Structures are given as structure tokens and as C-alpha cells.
C-alpha positions, 0 to 999 in steps of 0.5 A, a space after each residue: 689687638 682687641 681680645 688679646 689676653 695678657 697671659 698670651 705673651 708667655 707663649 712667645 718663645 723670644 720672651 723665654 729665650 732672651 730672659 733665660 739667656 740673661 738670667 742663666 748667664 748671670 747665674 753661671 758667672 756669679 757661681 764661677 766667679 765667686 766659687 772659682 776664687 775660693 774653692 782651693 786657695 792653697 793650691 793657687 797660693 803663690 809667694 805669700 809674704 812672710 817675714 823671717 827675723 833672726 834676733 839671736 845674739 849667739 853664744 861662744 861655744 868651744 872658743 867660737 861664736 855660734 849662732 843657731 838662729 842664723 843657721 835656722 833662717 838659712 835652712 828655712 829659706 833654702 828649703 824647697 818644701 811647699 815650692 813657691 807658695 811662701 815668700 820668706 822675707 829675711 829682715 830685722 825686727 824693725 822692718 818686720 814691725 813696719 811691714 806688719 803695720 802696713 799689711 805687707 806681711 801676712 805673718 812672721 817667724 822670729 828667732 829669740 835673742 837667747 835661742 843659741 844660749 838656751 839651746 846650748 844650756 839644755 845639754 847641761 841642764 837636761 835634768 832640770 825639771 823646768 829648763 829654759 827652752 829656746 823660743 820661736 815666735 810665730 806672729 800673725 796679721 789678721 788685718 791683712 787677711 784672716 785667711 792669709 794670716 792663717 796660712 802664714 801661721 800654718 807655714 811659719 809653725 811648720 817651719 818652726 817645728 822643722 827647726 826644733 826637730 833639726 836642733 833636736 837631732 844635733 843635741 841628741 847627737 851631741 849627748 850621744 858623743 859625750 856618752 851622757 845618759 839623760 832621763 827619758 823626759 830629758 831625751 824627749 826635751 832634747 828631741 824637740 827643744 824649741 818652745 813655739 808660741 803664736 802671737 798677734 803681730 799687729 793687734 786690732 780692736 775687738 770692734 774691727 771684725 777680725 780685720 774684716 770691717 775694712 772690707 765690709 765698709 768698702 763693700 757698703 761704699 760700692 753698693 751704695 754708689 751702684 744702687 744710688 746710680 740706678 735710682 738717680 738715673 731713673 729719677 732724672 729720666 722721670 724728671 726730664 719726661 723720658 720715663 714714667 714713675 710708678 709709685 704703688 698703684 699710681 703711674 706718674 708722667 711728666 712733659 718731655 724736656 728735650 735734653 741731649 745724652 751728654 746733658 742727661 749724663 751731666 745732670 745725673 753726675 752732678 746729682 750723684 756728686 751732691 748726694 755723695 756728701 749725704 750718703 758718705 756721711 750717713 754710711 760713716 754715721 751708721 758704721 761708727 756712730 750707731 754700730 760702734 765700728 772702731 775707726 780713727 782719722 774720721 774726717 779722712 774716712 768721711 772724705 774717702 767715703 764720699 769720694 768712693 761713692 761718687 766715683 762708683 756712682 759716676 762709673 755706674 751712671 756712665 755704663 747706664 748712659 752708654 748701654 742703656 738697660 744692659 748697662 745695669 747688668 754690666 754694673 752688677 758684673 763689674 762692681 759685685 760679681 768680679 769685685 768681691 772675689 778679687 778684693 783681697 779681704 777674705 782670700 788674699 790676692 796671692 791665693 787667687 788663680 791667675 785670672 783673678 789676680 789680673 782682675 784685682 789690679 783694677 777692680 774698684 772694690 780692691 782699690 777702695 778696700 786698700 784705702 779703707 784698710 789703711 785708714 782703719 788699721 794702719 794709721 792712714 799710711 800711704 804705703 799701706 794702700 791709701 795712696 793706691 786707693 786715691 790714685 786708682 779712684 782718680 784714674 777710674 773717674 777719669 776713664 769713666 768721664 772720657 768713656 761716658 761723655 765721649 760715647 754719649 757725645 758721639 751718639 748726639 752727633 750721630 743724631 741718635 737721640 732718645 726721642 727721635 720721633 713722635 709727639 712730646 707728652 704735654 701734660 703731667 698725670 697721676 693715674 692708676 697703673 694699667 
């Protein structure tokens, strides 16, 4: 309309209502999904796996074999303190080391081999200025999750302190029955005899970000795949003449090359697969070569990176092809808003509310993180998450292909073409944007 000033569109209520609804919904969803997953992890904690190892060899006391370590382990497993927040897993030291090295345990409590003998000896050496105290070792595992490792350390340390106090009561009662009179320092030692030490159960390189490099590397793969899908979708539309391309003050258009929706998705997906080789290589070069991230199994890490970017990108292209402009909002929600809180890297899955644990079963970032963590920290073991990562990426690719080509094929068969009517553009131009 002649004389219609552009700023008058701001008077349109629909413009404010639609954009306000979309922007407000996104703001609310991001706040709820991010904060809700992390606001109170201890309250939502459920069966965090922590190992219990009794290496105590026992001691002959009064003609009988006594094993105080076994008694301590039974006491911990039968304790109802904390409810079902911690899942105490009784195992031998070899099993414990294997599960720490696969990220299946967040920590462990180990009773030393000389626990009983050192404890028994205290009653006869209480006056010694430097007695050998029975030892309880708390092992942490930051590679599984920094927060999860801290929770496991706190639980194991508390359990060790309870064991020490329980043993102390027995020693105090024994000295009282024997009518011995230990010194004040000896009484304090007998009341809390065990020495509790904290060690890293699965040590990581200093260049591993305290166990977070796997998460951030996986997040980079997801973000690169998602953003490149948006770029590729727009550039393919421009190459086919369906969309103009603005470069600063220039607006460029091309003649329309009629393509079905299936053909357009095929072109975009092919481009994504080819460019994933470049993007995966550059991500690896930037993280390891330029920034010095600790990494082994580099060929496998490169292949996994390329495949992860390709699968995420094709998934995002599918949503864009099926839903159009709203597809980018869905991509953001699925690959970022719902993915980051459920990745199990900062907050362990066992400390998430039920809804988030459900999302974690299929959210792409969690699956990709599991595979990267296995490659970086656990020697690329399949049981440490690598097998799950490959399988879930294959499942995701298959579902994206079935959904994307199925729906766009249906659009084509129904005649829902991208240019149902009107004249084709016949010239290519580069003119200042209006």
C-alpha cells in the first residue's frame, strides 16, 4: 500500500502475540529444563553405584578367626541411613578396578588387608606414640562425573567414619572389661581408630578438565552438526532458487530449479555427510592439536566425531524439511535444551528427576558423550559406553531417514510442493537489499 510506513507493522497485535508466545515458551522451557535438572540433585539421588571392597585378611583372636572388615561391610550394606540414594556394590578389588575404569562406579570404599590385625594391635599398643592405625580407603572417580564422584566420596567417607566409631566402641568396651587405664591420647585413638584416606580411583590426565573434556567435546560435535544443518539447509534452498541469500547489503537470488522435497532433503543430507569429514577433522585438530586436550585412539576419535556430526546434522535437516521454520525451534529444544541437562556429565543420571532420566535414555548428547568418554578415559572399551554410542547413533540415523523421507515423500505425493503456483524466477541478480 502506497504511503504505508514500515514501522506501522509494530501496531499489529498478531506480530506481538505470535513472537511473544514463541519467545516466552522458549525462555520458560530453557529455565525449567536446565534449572530443574540441577536445582537439588541430592534429593533426587537414586541408587548411585559405589563399590565396597573388603581386602581384610583377618586375624586369629582367642583361637578364632576374626574379620572386622567383613563385619564393617555387612554393617554398611544393612544400614538404612540415606535410604536408596546409594547402591553399595560388594565386590573384590579386581572387579572394582574394572568398573571404575569403565565409569560404572562413581567411587568405592576399600577396607585394607591389615584392618583386623591393626585394630587388634591397638589395644596392646595404645600407649605407642605412633601406632599403626587400621586403614579405610575412599576412592573417587571424576571421569564418571565430578558431581557424582563428590557425592560418592561424601557417602563413602561418612560410611568409613561410622565404621571407625563402631570399632572404637568395641575397643573401648574391651579395654574397660580388661580394666586397663589408657592415657587420654590413647582413649581418643581407641574411640576413633581408623585412618580414612581419599584417593583418585581412576586417575586422569591434567589435560582432561577434571573429567569434563568428554562432555564438552561431545557438545561441540552436537552444536556443530546442528548449526551446520541450518546453514546447509539455507544454502541448498538458495542454490535451488527457493530462497534469496543476503550478504550484508546485497541480496542475491537464483533461477528456480524445481526439486521435490525428497530430492531437496537428499541433496542436503549428502552435503552434510561430505562436509562432516571436514568438520570432524577440524574439531579434532582444534581440541587436540591446538588446545592440547589429552586424547588417545585418535583415528577412532576422528571417525566417531565425523559420524556424530553427520547423524546430528541429518537429524536436524530432517526436522527442518518436515516442519519448515518451526523445525529450527524443535532442533534447539531436542539437541540443546533437553540434551545438556540429561547428558550425565555434570549431574549424574542417578541424581536427576525421573522425567530427565527418561529423556536421557534417548537424548543424542548423552549417547554421544558416552562414546567420547569411553574413547578418552576408558581405553575405548565397548562396555564403557562406546557400544551404546555407536548403536544409538545408528538407531537415530535410521529413525531420521524413515521419518524425514517418509513425511517429505508424503508431501510430494499429496502435491504439497514448495512452489505450488506462480512464476519461476528466471534471472540471477545481486542488488542492494530493500
